[in-house]
N, C-alpha and C positions, 0 to 999 in steps of 0.2 A: 506493500500500499504506499503509495509513492505521499509525501508530501513536504508542505511547506511550514514558516516559522515567519509566529509575526507576534511582538511584544503590544500587551495590552496597556489602558495608564489603573491597573491597579495597586500599584504599586505607592509608593510616596512623593518619587520621585520623576518626571516625566522624562525620563531613557529608555534608550533601547535597550536590552539584557542579550548578550549573545555568549558573555562568556563569566568571565572573571573580572574582565574590565571593559571599560566604554573608547571607546575615542572621543578625544574632546571636540568640543563641537569647533573652535579654529581649526583648520587646516595647518594653520601656519605653526603651531608649538605642538611639540610633542609628547601630549602630557595624556595618561590613561584615568578617566575619574572610574574608583570600584564601584560596581555594581549592586545597585541596591537587593540585598541577598533575599528580599519577602516577596520579588517580582516573578513571575509565572511567565516561560516563555508560551503564550497560546498557537494553535496551528492553525493554520488557517485551512477553514473547513469547505474553502470551494475546489481543494487540491486532495481532499478526500471522497475515492471513488464509491458510489451507492450511498452517499448521503443526501438526507431528503431535511425537510424538516417539518413539527405537525405542533398545530397550534390553541390553545383552547380559550376562545374569549365569554365574556358578559358583559352586556351595557353598551348599550348602540348611540342614546343620547346623553343630552348634560342632564345630569343627576344622578342619582340611581347610584347604585354599587356600581365600581369596574371594573373587568379580571385580563389581565394578555397576560398568557402562561406560551411559551417558549419552548421546544429542545429537540432533538436531534431524531431522529432516527438511521441506523445504517445498515445497509444489507446485511451486514457480516455478524453482527452485533444484534439479535435478536433479545436475551437477555438483557440482555443494560438499555435496549428499546423495552420491554416490561417493567423494570427498572424503572426506566423516567419516567412511564404514565402512573403508577403507583404511588410514586412519587410525589408531584404534578398534581394529579386526582386529590391527594389525600389533604396535600394541602392548602386547595381548591374549596374542600370542604370545610376545614378549620375555618377559611376566613370566612362564607360564608355563614357560619356561628359565633362568630363574633362580630359582621355586621349586619346581623339580624334583623336591626331597628333601625330601618334607612332617618328615623328623624337623632339617632346617637353620636354620626358621624358626619360632616357631611363631607360626601362622593368619595369613601371608604375606596381605598383603591389596592389590587395584588397584584402586582408585576412580576414576572421568571421572566428573566434570556438565561443566555447558554453561552459555554465558553470549549475549545478543546484543550484539554489537560496536557494531554498525546495522545497520540492516534499512530500506531506503528504496529506492524503483525503479531509485538510481543506483549503491547498494554493498549489498550484505549481511557482516556478520562475523562469523564463531561463535567465542568461545575456549572450546578445553577446556582446564580446571586439568585433573588428574592429578596424583593423590595415588597412593604404592606405601608400603605398609608390609613391612619385610624383620627386623624381631626388635628393633630400637630404636626408633626410630623415625621418623613419617611427615618423607619426601619431597615436593617438592610444585617441580610443573613446568605451564606453558601452554602451548601451540601455537593461534595465529588464524589459519582459513582467510578467504579472502576471496572472494565473488561480487557479477562484473561482469554487470548484465543486461543489458547491452544488446553482449556479447559471448556473453553465453551459458558465462562459462567462470571455474570455481575457478583462485586462486592460495595459493603459502603466501603469508605478511606478504614476504618480496622483492618481490613483485608488483605492492606499492604504489612504489615507487623506480624511477627508470629509471633501468635498467644498473648492473655492476659500478661503474664512474666514481663514483655516488651514492652505494651502498651503501660504499665505500673513506670518503670523506666523510661519509655518514654516522657511520662508526666512529669515527671522529676526535671528531667534535662529541659522543657521550657518550661517549669515554674527558676529556674537557672537562669534563664536567657531574663528572665521578667524583673530578675533583679535588680536591673537600672534605668526600669522606666520608669520607676516614680514608686511612690505610695496610691497614686489612684489604683491604679496595676491591682487587680485582686487577683494575690498568687493563689490562696488557697483554695479557689474557685475551681483551680484547673485540676481536676479529676479523673479518676479511670474509670470514676462509676454513670459519668451521663452520657452527656450528646456535643461533649467540649471537641473530641478528636473527628468531627463526619465530615471535614473540608480539608483536605491532603494534598499533596498532589508534589513534583521536584521541580527545583530551581535549575536552571541551565548546566551548571557546578554538581547536580548533583543532590544537594544538598535538600534536606524533607520542610517542605513550607507547612506550616501549621497556623492555620488560619480562626478569630474566633470571629462570632458575629454581637453587632452591634451592640449594645449594655449587655454584653454575657458577662466579661470576666471585669471590669470596669463601667466608670460612669457614661453615660449613651452619646455625649460629643467626643470622647474617645475613638470614634467611631470604627471603623476596622484595627483589629489588634492584631499583630502575624511575629511568627519569629518563623528565623531559618535552621535546623537542628545540620549542623556539619555534616557530608556523609561518610565521613570516618569514627561519627559516633553512633549513626543513625543504622550504619551497616550492618552489623550484627546486632540488630532487631528485625531485621527483614525477614516474613515470609519468602518463601520460592520466587513469586512472584513476584513479589514487591522486590526485591533482586531486581527483578526481568526486567520490569518498569521504570528502575533507577537507572538501569541503562539504557535501556530503548530513550530515556529526556537525554542523559551526555551526549548517545548517541548525533540524537539528532540535531542536537545545538554544534556536536561535532560538525559535522555535516552542513552544518550554517551558516559557516563562518569561512567551512575550503569555498565551497560557493558565490562566496561575496563580493565582488568585484572590489578592488582599489577604490582607496580613496579617491573622488576629484569636485571639485566644485561644481556645483548642478548647475546648468544654462536657468536663463529667465525663462519659467513659463509659459507655455502658447495661450495662446487664449482658445478656452475649451467652449463651441459654439451649443445654443438654446438647445432643446430638446425638443425637438415638434416631428412630428405624424407628416413618414414620408409617402404619405397617400393627401397631405394638408393639400383644400381650395381640388377639389375632386366632388365634392357636394357647397354647394348655395344655398346656404341655409335662412336667407333670405328670402328664398323663394319656395323651396324645400320644407320639408317638418322634419326636424334632425328630433333625434335623442340620444344626450350621452351619457351609455353604459359604462358605470364605476366599479372598482376590483381595488379594497381592500383588504391587509394582512398580510399577502403572500410574498412570496411565491411560496404554496404548498406541495401536495402531493395528488391533486388535483389540477394546478394549473397547464398543463402540459395537453391533459384531455378538452380545457376550454378552449386553448389555442388553436387546436382542431376543429373545433365546433367552428368556431370564430374564422378563421378563416376559408372552413367547408360553405361558409356563411356568404363569405365578402363584406366581411362587417369589423367595425375596430372600436378599438375601445381606449380608455386611460384604465390603469391601471398605479396602485398607490403601494409604492410596494415597503414594508417594515424594514429597517434595516442589516437587522439581525439578517437574516431571511435573506435581503438580496444581497450579502454578502457569500452566504455559504452555494449561492445558485445562481452567478453569473449567467450562467447559458442559456437559464429562460430570458431572462431579463434581454440579454441579446436575440435571442425568438421574439421576444415582444417586438424589440425596435422596428427589426427587420423585415417581420408582417404589416406591417405599418401604424403599430398601436405607441399610445405616448404613456410612457412612463413618469410617475410624479412621488414624492416624496411622503411620509408616514410616518412619518420620524427612526428610532434607532428601536427600540422597544416598545412603544404603545403605550409612552405612562403618559398621563394629562397633564399636557402641555401648561396646560392653563394655572397650575398651579407650582410650575418650577422659579427656578431661578432662573435670569436672565441668561446666565454662563450656559446652566444646563441647559435649552431652549438651544443656544446655536451652536453646541454640541452634539447635541441628542439631529437638528439638521443636518450639521453639518460634516456629522462622521457617514450617515443617509448617503447624502451628496459626491461625499469622496467613494460609497461605494456603487452607488447608480454612474460615474461620472469615468472608473475602471471600467464596469460593466459594458459602455457598450460609446464609450467617448463624447458624451454630450448630461450637459450640466441642465438639471430638470426646471423648471420652471411654476409648475403648481405643489401645493402641499396640500395634506388634508391633514385639518386637526384632529387627532386622538379623540374617539368618541366625538368629534363637532365641539369639541370646547375652545373659546377664545377668551385668551385676555388679550389686553392692547400689548403687552412683553412680547406678546408673541405675534403678534400684528408689527411690531416696529421689526424685530430678529428679518421674520419674513420678508418685509422689504427692500433689507439692508441684504438681503441673499438675492433678489430681482424673485421673487416668489409669491404666486398669488395664494389666496388661500382658497377654495371648494372646498362648502360640505355639498347639501342634498338638498330633493322637494320630496320628492319618489323613495320613500324609504321599502325595500324588500323585503324584509324584517327576516330572512333569513339565518340571520343568529337566535335566530327563537325554535331551532330544530324543526319549521314549519315542512311538511311535505313538498314537494317539485311542484304538485299540480297548486298548491296554494300559493306560493309563491308566486310560478304563472300569472294566474287570475289578477291578484293580487296588484303586477305588474302593470298587466296589459289597461286593467280597470283605474289604475290613477294617472299613467301616461299622458303628455298633452307637449305641445309642438315646445321644443327649451325647456323638457326635462334634461335635470340629472339626476342619476339614479344608482344608489347604493346596491350595493353586493357585495358576496366576500367570495373570492376564490379558495377559501379556507377547507371549506363545506363540499360537501358530495353533492347533496341537494339543490346547493345552489345552482353547478355548473348541470349537473342531471334538469335545469328548469330553463336556462336560457338555448338550445333547441328550439322551446316554443315559443319561448317571448320574442325570439328574430324573428319567426314566423308567422306570429300572428299580429304582433306591430308592423311587421313591414305585406302585411295585407288590409293592414290601415294606408300603405303610403307615406310610415315612417324609417327615413333612412339613418344609422346609426354613424357619430363618426365621434373624435375625440373631444373634449370638453374647448378647448380655445378656440375650434371650430364653429359651435353655438355661435362667439363674439362676431365674429366676421372682421370684415374691418375694421369696428371698435377695438379689435382686439380687447388685453386682459391688464389692469395694473396689477403691480406688485406690491403684498401687505391689504388689499382691497380684499375682503373676503365678500365669496360667490356661493349663489346656493340654484342657481337658474338662469338658462338663458333667459332669462327675462328680464336681470337681472337690469338692463343698461336702460337710462332715461331714456324716454317718448319712445323705448320699442314695444311696437305689435306684434301681441300675437299670434302666429297663422294659426286660422279655423278649416 
């Protein structure tokens, strides 16, 4: 299983770890800066064969309870897929219990995203990062699952260790590491009895990174606490699988260093064109009844089949992709673009951006923009606010990024596990010239409904276009919110 590595910003330093040190930012100074030892070097999911994504959601409009859970599925690791499914569904049920009273918290939210801490023929690891909002602030936690390809088994992080005595010794080593962190860290809370060791992975040097949830062993404002137990200390504590996993991560890091090109001063970036449909302009929506089908939250396991349906019907749509899914499946984005569809930005992990700080809004939209640009070579000009929730800060960041905000005026309600025929009837009944129709390509029933939606609306004289085509020569303005093709001042809808 060929793989690439990329760093992710979970450490305290914004540095890219590739071994024991990092080249300094200035090419004129021969300085090596030590790598942050608790930084995990994640695998690029797009380089892993047979990987797709699964998404669980709840909440489609502003207000109520919001849930967005994403995790990978790998053809070569069915036991891992099942472990992730069981874990995420358990988290969903627990959250529903805590947020049962809709008046107890303002817009409670559960968000789960993922990263690959390892992906090789010797070991696969998926790190789930969970955020929960219950009215005051976000609380974050992590849990890492490992898969042993040799045995075909999935284990929790403690499966890296050689039994209970090894776990006891690891707890001692972790408490020793925390001695220098100050009195706020509750070292006595680190025991081998509870859930303290549910997220462990290896850094590029082979050290074991043990990370703790917010509020778990210290005051909540401390955030993520983690230590790296040196390889020489942790090696005797590992199980056979743990040693294979450790070796594979070190080998991946060494291969990454060997493959890296010599340092050079990068050229000034070239201008990246704005994303447009390569079939834009083939329909005049001032003279023709047009609707815009939009699909959120993908790409997912049914997206390829949806693209087949749209291609066979010669219809085009707008896909608002979630960044974590887009980065994992860039081939589907390339196909969307090649077949005349338009790709927009649905944020990185589908958190409600209206209750995020400006810096986090910019990061979420920027990371997703980068994933889209890397896949299709075009910059998205549209973004869909997760759950349709909009704030002035979100409008301002979207304007700076050159993106219009797009909501909808026809909701297919396909998030509610409606049957395909019910989705068809609702969409056909509510469709009108200029309609922006909300659907989701992560649901089988949604994709099953599309052929009949296309046939019945086409029978009524409708054409299917991307969102900007609804507005013709007037275009769309960055930072403005659009809900329908009728949003333009003075526009008279066709009848």
